KEVEXMI-75826 format. One record per residue (C-alpha): residue number from 1; residue in one letter; chain; x, y, z. Coordinates in steps of 0.25 Angstrom, whole numbers, plus 5000, padded with zeros to 4 digits. Example, Ala and Ser with C-alpha at 12.3 -4.5 7.8 and 13.67 -1.06 7.14 Angstrom:
<rs>
R num residu chaine   c1   c2   c3
R   1      A      A 5049 4982 5031
R   2      S      A 5055 4996 5029
</rs>
This chain:
<rs>
R num residu chaine   c1   c2   c3
R   1      M      A 5111 4952 5122
R   2      K      A 5096 4954 5119
R   3      N      A 5098 4969 5113
R   4      Y      A 5110 4962 5106
R   5      K      A 5100 4952 5101
R   6      K      A 5090 4963 5096
R   7      L      A 5100 4969 5086
R   8      F      A 5105 4957 5080
R   9      F      A 5090 4955 5077
R  10      A      A 5088 4969 5073
R  11      A      A 5100 4968 5064
R  12      I      A 5094 4956 5058
R  13      L      A 5080 4962 5054
R  14      G      A 5087 4976 5051
R  15      F      A 5096 4969 5040
R  16      P      A 5087 4967 5030
R  17      L      A 5080 4981 5032
R  18      S      A 5092 4989 5031
R  19      F      A 5095 4982 5017
R  20      S      A 5082 4982 5012
R  21      A      A 5081 4993 5004
R  22      Q      A 5095 4990 4999
R  23      I      A 5090 4978 4991
R  24      A      A 5091 4980 4975
R  25      P      A 5077 4981 4968
R  26      S      A 5071 4970 4962
R  27      F      A 5069 4970 4948
R  28      Q      A 5053 4970 4952
R  29      E      A 5056 4981 4962
R  30      L      A 5061 4991 4952
R  31      V      A 5049 4987 4941
R  32      D      A 5038 4991 4954
R  33      A      A 5045 5002 4957
R  34      A      A 5045 5009 4944
R  35      M      A 5031 5004 4941
R  36      T      A 5027 5014 4952
R  37      K      A 5037 5026 4947
R  38      D      A 5034 5023 4933
R  39      A      A 5027 5037 4927
R  40      A      A 5017 5030 4916
R  41      I      A 5012 5019 4927
R  42      E      A 5009 5031 4937
R  43      Q      A 5002 5039 4925
R  44      Q      A 4995 5026 4921
R  45      N      A 4990 5024 4936
R  46      L      A 4983 5038 4938
R  47      E      A 4977 5036 4923
R  48      S      A 4970 5024 4930
R  49      K      A 4968 5030 4944
R  50      A      A 4960 5042 4935
R  51      N      A 4953 5032 4926
R  52      E      A 4948 5025 4940
R  53      L      A 4941 5039 4943
R  54      D      A 4936 5040 4931
R  55      Q      A 4929 5028 4933
R  56      E      A 4924 5031 4947
R  57      K      A 4919 5046 4942
R  58      L      A 4910 5037 4931
R  59      K      A 4905 5028 4943
R  60      D      A 4903 5039 4951
R  61      I      A 4892 5047 4940
R  62      F      A 4882 5036 4945
R  63      L      A 4883 5041 4959
R  64      P      A 4873 5052 4964
R  65      K      A 4879 5067 4964
R  66      V      A 4871 5075 4975
R  67      E      A 4872 5090 4973
R  68      I      A 4869 5100 4985
R  69      S      A 4867 5115 4981
R  70      G      A 4860 5128 4987
R  71      K      A 4859 5142 4986
R  72      A      A 4853 5155 4996
R  73      G      A 4853 5169 4989
R  74      Y      A 4844 5182 4989
R  75      L      A 4834 5185 4979
R  76      N      A 4830 5199 4974
R  77      A      A 4821 5197 4960
R  78      T      A 4813 5210 4955
R  79      A      A 4801 5209 4944
R  80      K      A 4795 5221 4937
R  81      V      A 4781 5220 4935
R  82      V      A 4774 5229 4923
R  83      S      A 4761 5227 4920
R  84      P      A 4753 5226 4907
R  85      E      A 4741 5235 4904
R  86      I      A 4730 5228 4912
R  87      A      A 4716 5228 4907
R  88      I      A 4705 5223 4916
R  89      P      A 4691 5220 4910
R  90      A      A 4679 5224 4917
R  91      I      A 4672 5213 4922
R  92      T      A 4658 5221 4929
R  93      P      A 4655 5235 4930
R  94      L      A 4662 5236 4945
R  95      F      A 4675 5232 4937
R  96      P      A 4677 5240 4925
R  97      G      A 4689 5234 4923
R  98      A      A 4703 5242 4922
R  99      V      A 4714 5245 4915
R 100      F      A 4730 5246 4920
R 101      P      A 4738 5251 4910
R 102      E      A 4752 5245 4907
R 103      G      A 4763 5248 4918
R 104      T      A 4751 5248 4929
R 105      F      A 4758 5238 4937
R 106      N      A 4774 5241 4936
R 107      N      A 4780 5233 4949
R 108      N      A 4793 5229 4952
R 109      F      A 4794 5215 4961
R 110      N      A 4805 5212 4969
R 111      L      A 4807 5198 4975
R 112      S      A 4818 5197 4987
R 113      G      A 4821 5187 4997
R 114      F      A 4831 5174 4999
R 115      D      A 4831 5162 4993
R 116      A      A 4838 5146 4996
R 117      A      A 4838 5135 4990
R 118      A      A 4847 5122 4992
R 119      K      A 4846 5108 4983
R 120      I      A 4853 5094 4983
R 121      E      A 4853 5086 4972
R 122      A      A 4857 5073 4969
R 123      T      A 4859 5065 4953
R 124      A      A 4863 5052 4950
R 125      V      A 4865 5046 4936
R 126      L      A 4857 5034 4936
R 127      Y      A 4860 5030 4920
R 128      S      A 4872 5037 4912
R 129      G      A 4867 5030 4900
R 130      G      A 4879 5020 4900
R 131      K      A 4888 5030 4898
R 132      V      A 4895 5029 4913
R 133      K      A 4898 5014 4912
R 134      Y      A 4905 5014 4898
R 135      L      A 4913 5026 4900
R 136      K      A 4918 5018 4914
R 137      Q      A 4922 5005 4906
R 138      A      A 4929 5014 4896
R 139      L      A 4937 5020 4910
R 140      I      A 4941 5005 4913
R 141      E      A 4946 5002 4901
R 142      K      A 4953 5015 4900
R 143      D      A 4959 5012 4913
R 144      N      A 4962 4997 4908
R 145      A      A 4970 5003 4895
R 146      N      A 4979 5012 4905
R 147      K      A 4981 4999 4913
R 148      A      A 4986 4992 4900
R 149      L      A 4996 5002 4897
R 150      Q      A 5001 5003 4911
R 151      V      A 5007 4989 4908
R 152      K      A 5014 4994 4898
R 153      N      A 5021 5004 4907
R 154      Q      A 5024 4994 4917
R 155      D      A 5031 4986 4905
R 156      E      A 5038 4999 4902
R 157      V      A 5043 5000 4918
R 158      I      A 5047 4986 4919
R 159      T      A 5056 4987 4906
R 160      Q      A 5062 5000 4911
R 161      I      A 5064 4994 4924
R 162      S      A 5069 4982 4917
R 163      K      A 5079 4988 4909
R 164      A      A 5086 4997 4920
R 165      Y      A 5086 4985 4927
R 166      D      A 5094 4977 4917
R 167      Q      A 5102 4988 4914
R 168      F      A 5105 4987 4929
R 169      A      A 5109 4972 4927
R 170      L      A 5117 4976 4913
R 171      V      A 5127 4988 4920
R 172      A      A 5128 4977 4933
R 173      E      A 5134 4966 4921
R 174      S      A 5142 4977 4915
R 175      K      A 5149 4981 4928
R 176      N      A 5151 4964 4929
R 177      V      A 5157 4963 4915
R 178      L      A 5166 4976 4919
R 179      D      A 5171 4969 4933
R 180      E      A 5173 4956 4926
R 181      S      A 5180 4964 4916
R 182      K      A 5188 4972 4926
R 183      K      A 5192 4959 4932
R 184      R      A 5198 4953 4921
R 185      L      A 5205 4965 4917
R 186      D      A 5212 4966 4930
R 187      A      A 5216 4951 4930
R 188      N      A 5223 4954 4915
R 189      K      A 5229 4968 4919
R 190      K      A 5236 4958 4931
R 191      T      A 5240 4948 4918
R 192      A      A 5242 4962 4909
R 193      E      A 5252 4967 4921
R 194      K      A 5261 4953 4923
R 195      A      A 5261 4953 4907
R 196      L      A 5266 4969 4906
R 197      G      A 5278 4964 4917
R 198      Y      A 5282 4953 4907
R 199      G      A 5281 4962 4895
R 200      L      A 5270 4954 4890
R 201      I      A 5262 4965 4886
R 202      T      A 5265 4980 4883
R 203      P      A 5260 4992 4894
R 204      Y      A 5250 4995 4882
R 205      D      A 5243 4982 4885
R 206      Y      A 5244 4984 4899
R 207      K      A 5237 4997 4900
R 208      K      A 5226 4992 4890
R 209      I      A 5222 4983 4901
R 210      E      A 5223 4996 4910
R 211      L      A 5214 5002 4900
R 212      A      A 5203 4991 4900
R 213      Q      A 5201 4993 4915
R 214      A      A 5199 5007 4913
R 215      T      A 5190 5005 4904
R 216      L      A 5182 4997 4913
R 217      D      A 5183 5006 4925
R 218      S      A 5176 5016 4917
R 219      K      A 5165 5006 4914
R 220      M      A 5164 5003 4928
R 221      V      A 5160 5019 4928
R 222      E      A 5151 5018 4917
R 223      Y      A 5145 5006 4923
R 224      E      A 5142 5015 4937
R 225      G      A 5136 5026 4930
R 226      K      A 5126 5015 4922
R 227      K      A 5122 5010 4934
R 228      E      A 5119 5022 4942
R 229      L      A 5109 5027 4931
R 230      L      A 5102 5014 4932
R 231      I      A 5101 5015 4947
R 232      T      A 5096 5029 4944
R 233      Q      A 5086 5025 4931
R 234      L      A 5080 5013 4941
R 235      H      A 5081 5022 4953
R 236      L      A 5071 5035 4945
R 237      L      A 5062 5022 4939
R 238      T      A 5060 5015 4952
R 239      G      A 5062 5024 4963
R 240      I      A 5072 5013 4971
R 241      D      A 5084 5019 4977
R 242      K      A 5096 5018 4971
R 243      E      A 5103 5010 4981
R 244      R      A 5094 4999 4979
R 245      I      A 5093 5000 4963
R 246      A      A 5109 5000 4965
R 247      L      A 5110 4986 4970
R 248      I      A 5102 4979 4958
R 249      N      A 5111 4970 4952
R 250      P      A 5104 4962 4940
R 251      N      A 5108 4952 4931
R 252      L      A 5106 4952 4917
R 253      E      A 5098 4938 4912
R 254      K      A 5089 4938 4899
R 255      I      A 5075 4937 4900
R 256      E      A 5070 4924 4894
R 257      Y      A 5056 4929 4887
R 258      L      A 5048 4919 4878
R 259      V      A 5035 4926 4871
R 260      T      A 5026 4917 4874
R 261      D      A 5014 4926 4868
R 262      E      A 5017 4936 4857
R 263      S      A 5002 4943 4858
R 264      I      A 5004 4957 4861
R 265      D      A 4988 4955 4865
R 266      N      A 4994 4959 4880
R 267      R      A 5002 4971 4877
R 268      A      A 4998 4983 4885
R 269      E      A 4996 4993 4874
R 270      L      A 4985 4984 4866
R 271      K      A 4977 4982 4879
R 272      A      A 4976 4996 4882
R 273      L      A 4972 4999 4868
R 274      D      A 4961 4987 4869
R 275      F      A 4956 4993 4883
R 276      G      A 4957 5007 4877
R 277      M      A 4948 5003 4864
R 278      K      A 4938 4997 4875
R 279      A      A 4938 5010 4883
R 280      I      A 4933 5018 4870
R 281      D      A 4923 5007 4868
R 282      A      A 4917 5010 4881
R 283      K      A 4917 5025 4878
R 284      I      A 4910 5023 4866
R 285      K      A 4897 5015 4874
R 286      A      A 4899 5027 4884
R 287      E      A 4897 5039 4873
R 288      K      A 4886 5031 4866
R 289      T      A 4878 5032 4877
R 290      W      A 4875 5047 4874
R 291      W      A 4861 5044 4871
R 292      I      A 4857 5035 4884
R 293      P      A 4847 5044 4894
R 294      K      A 4855 5045 4907
R 295      V      A 4848 5046 4918
R 296      Q      A 4849 5052 4933
R 297      A      A 4843 5053 4947
R 298      M      A 4841 5068 4953
R 299      T      A 4835 5071 4968
R 300      S      A 4835 5084 4973
R 301      L      A 4832 5092 4985
R 302      S      A 4830 5106 4986
R 303      Y      A 4827 5119 4994
R 304      M      A 4822 5134 4991
R 305      G      A 4818 5144 5000
R 306      F      A 4815 5159 4999
R 307      Y      A 4817 5168 5010
R 308      N      A 4814 5183 5016
R 309      T      A 4807 5185 5001
R 310      N      A 4800 5199 4998
R 311      I      A 4792 5202 4986
R 312      S      A 4790 5217 4983
R 313      S      A 4785 5227 4973
R 314      S      A 4792 5240 4969
R 315      K      A 4777 5247 4967
R 316      V      A 4764 5245 4973
R 317      L      A 4756 5233 4966
R 318      M      A 4744 5241 4963
R 319      P      A 4742 5255 4959
R 320      G      A 4736 5261 4970
R 321      T      A 4738 5252 4981
R 322      G      A 4750 5256 4985
R 323      A      A 4755 5244 4990
R 324      K      A 4767 5235 4986
R 325      L      A 4772 5224 4986
R 326      D      A 4781 5220 4998
R 327      N      A 4780 5205 5003
R 328      D      A 4789 5195 5012
R 329      L      A 4785 5182 5007
R 330      T      A 4788 5170 5016
R 331      N      A 4799 5161 5015
R 332      L      A 4798 5150 5006
R 333      N      A 4805 5136 5007
R 334      L      A 4805 5125 4997
R 335      L      A 4809 5112 5002
R 336      P      A 4810 5101 5000
R 337      I      A 4812 5102 4984
R 338      F      A 4814 5087 4981
R 339      Q      A 4817 5081 4967
R 340      A      A 4821 5066 4962
R 341      G      A 4821 5061 4948
R 342      I      A 4827 5054 4937
R 343      G      A 4832 5061 4925
R 344      F      A 4837 5057 4912
R 345      K      A 4846 5065 4900
R 346      W      A 4844 5058 4886
R 347      D      A 4854 5066 4877
R 348      V      A 4846 5062 4864
R 349      F      A 4856 5070 4856
R 350      D      A 4870 5073 4859
R 351      G      A 4874 5080 4847
R 352      N      A 4881 5070 4842
R 353      E      A 4891 5069 4854
R 354      G      A 4890 5056 4859
R 355      K      A 4892 5051 4843
R 356      H      A 4903 5057 4841
R 357      E      A 4909 5053 4855
R 358      V      A 4908 5038 4850
R 359      E      A 4914 5039 4837
R 360      K      A 4926 5046 4842
R 361      A      A 4927 5034 4852
R 362      K      A 4926 5025 4843
R 363      I      A 4939 5032 4834
R 364      D      A 4947 5033 4847
R 365      R      A 4944 5017 4847
R 366      E      A 4948 5016 4833
R 367      I      A 4961 5022 4837
R 368      L      A 4962 5013 4847
R 369      E      A 4960 5001 4839
R 370      S      A 4971 5007 4829
R 371      K      A 4983 5007 4839
R 372      K      A 4980 4994 4843
R 373      S      A 4981 4988 4830
R 374      D      A 4994 4997 4830
R 375      A      A 5000 4994 4842
R 376      E      A 4998 4978 4839
R 377      R      A 5005 4978 4827
R 378      K      A 5017 4985 4835
R 379      L      A 5016 4977 4848
R 380      Q      A 5017 4965 4838
R 381      L      A 5029 4971 4832
R 382      N      A 5036 4975 4845
R 383      L      A 5033 4960 4849
R 384      A      A 5041 4954 4837
R 385      N      A 5051 4965 4837
R 386      N      A 5054 4962 4853
R 387      Q      A 5054 4946 4850
R 388      T      A 5065 4949 4841
R 389      N      A 5073 4958 4850
R 390      Y      A 5071 4948 4860
R 391      N      A 5077 4937 4852
R 392      I      A 5089 4945 4847
R 393      A      A 5091 4950 4861
R 394      N      A 5091 4935 4865
R 395      A      A 5101 4931 4853
R 396      Q      A 5110 4944 4859
R 397      V      A 5112 4938 4871
R 398      D      A 5116 4925 4865
R 399      L      A 5125 4930 4856
R 400      K      A 5131 4940 4869
R 401      A      A 5133 4929 4876
R 402      T      A 5140 4922 4866
R 403      A      A 5149 4934 4864
R 404      K      A 5151 4935 4878
R 405      K      A 5157 4921 4880
R 406      I      A 5166 4923 4868
R 407      A      A 5171 4937 4873
R 408      K      A 5175 4930 4887
R 409      N      A 5182 4918 4881
R 410      A      A 5189 4929 4872
R 411      L      A 5191 4935 4884
R 412      T      A 5198 4924 4892
R 413      Q      A 5207 4919 4878
R 414      A      A 5211 4934 4879
R 415      E      A 5215 4934 4894
R 416      K      A 5225 4921 4892
R 417      E      A 5231 4925 4880
R 418      F      A 5232 4939 4887
R 419      R      A 5242 4932 4898
R 420      Y      A 5250 4925 4889
R 421      G      A 5252 4937 4881
R 422      L      A 5246 4932 4868
R 423      I      A 5237 4946 4866
R 424      K      A 5237 4959 4871
R 425      A      A 5230 4966 4882
R 426      T      A 5223 4974 4871
R 427      Q      A 5217 4960 4865
R 428      L      A 5214 4957 4880
R 429      I      A 5205 4969 4883
R 430      E      A 5199 4967 4872
R 431      A      A 5193 4953 4874
R 432      E      A 5191 4959 4887
R 433      N      A 5182 4970 4882
R 434      D      A 5176 4959 4872
R 435      L      A 5172 4952 4883
R 436      E      A 5166 4964 4892
R 437      V      A 5159 4970 4881
R 438      A      A 5153 4955 4877
R 439      E      A 5149 4953 4893
R 440      L      A 5141 4967 4892
R 441      D      A 5135 4963 4878
R 442      Y      A 5129 4950 4883
R 443      Q      A 5124 4958 4895
R 444      T      A 5117 4969 4886
R 445      A      A 5113 4959 4877
R 446      I      A 5105 4954 4891
R 447      F      A 5100 4966 4894
R 448      N      A 5095 4968 4879
R 449      Q      A 5088 4955 4881
R 450      R      A 5081 4957 4892
R 451      R      A 5076 4969 4886
R 452      A      A 5072 4963 4873
R 453      A      A 5063 4952 4882
R 454      I      A 5056 4963 4889
R 455      E      A 5051 4970 4877
R 456      L      A 5047 4957 4871
R 457      M      A 5040 4955 4884
R 458      K      A 5032 4967 4884
R 459      S      A 5029 4965 4869
R 460      T      A 5018 4955 4875
R 461      Q      A 5015 4962 4888
R 462      N      A 5022 4951 4895
R 463      L      A 5033 4960 4904
R 464      N      A 5033 4955 4917
R 465      A      A 5044 4961 4927
R 466      E      A 5045 4948 4933
R 467      K      A 5050 4941 4921
R 468      L      A 5063 4953 4919
</rs>
């Protein structure tokens, strides 16, 4: 009995888990998944990471830099000495003086041995003239511009997913319309069979109904193809399993949206251009610091040594003495050799390089100002155009709803008249087709209205997935 209870509770607990993977993804889940897979957003995230690394690099300029170097080697140097004519004047009768002709002292001196040196040096930038501060500010504004444009790409992802999602709904609504048409045709076929038996209609009229049924069957095949294509599209955009996407069954509904703020100031493009101009302003300030002295602190500790050093001559040092020079020198060690101090670099004249960079940056700013002015005009026109399209789309929905109602009433009347033999099957099928077209046109009008509403939201940068 206890085992049965364990199995019972395990089944209860396991039931939702086993079917959780088969729940249709919500619209928000589709959007979130697409955000993580979108290439443009991924590239902007990588650009932001690269920008962060550049900012860290600027911070690290003020960190001390420590270098350790050393060397050891064998030293061998030779110097040739040829004396000029040397005249020693007489000082006293005992020293009558002497004259040594040129070349009297002609000798080669050789120095050989081993030398070693080691050094540890630390340097740190104390003052960069303010350039680092302004360059850091420029990088921050550049990153802000990149993030502003990311909002635009996120809107594009929402738009793309929303269109595919609504197409899914449109296809599903088309299936419902076809199913209803099939039911009506099946019922009318039974009526036609009776009418054919009573001789009220011709076999030709009866075949028309069969042809209409075959046409509906072909449209069903077309529906399955469109649905499979949409499933594949959403799978590629989001990475969500096709089995779950196939369970999506949304409804098409109008989006009621009223523009309360007709300003385009929140558009991502304008914000990005504003941040770009701020970045250039900071760059201009950085370039203007070329003439300000840069200060650096430095300290070092080094060692130098000479080992097994020998100095020798190739000939006697003094004529007539017969003695050559050949001495081993005492090992020499210099430790510690310590240095510490502060240095500065002052570019008094840089060949107008700094001036040219400032002028170039100013031109870049003027270009951005021109782009912003042009973007404002186009975005304002875009807002007006999208508002007009939204109003037209709403009117189309109302118009198609009226046409659908008229077609439905017409089909109801045609079915009654067909039962009493007042009209032919061809006229009944025409009424059926008219209703089918009217219903599909109505769903398409709602689909187009949603597209227009989304574009209107984007016009003022107010697109939100939750509103959809």
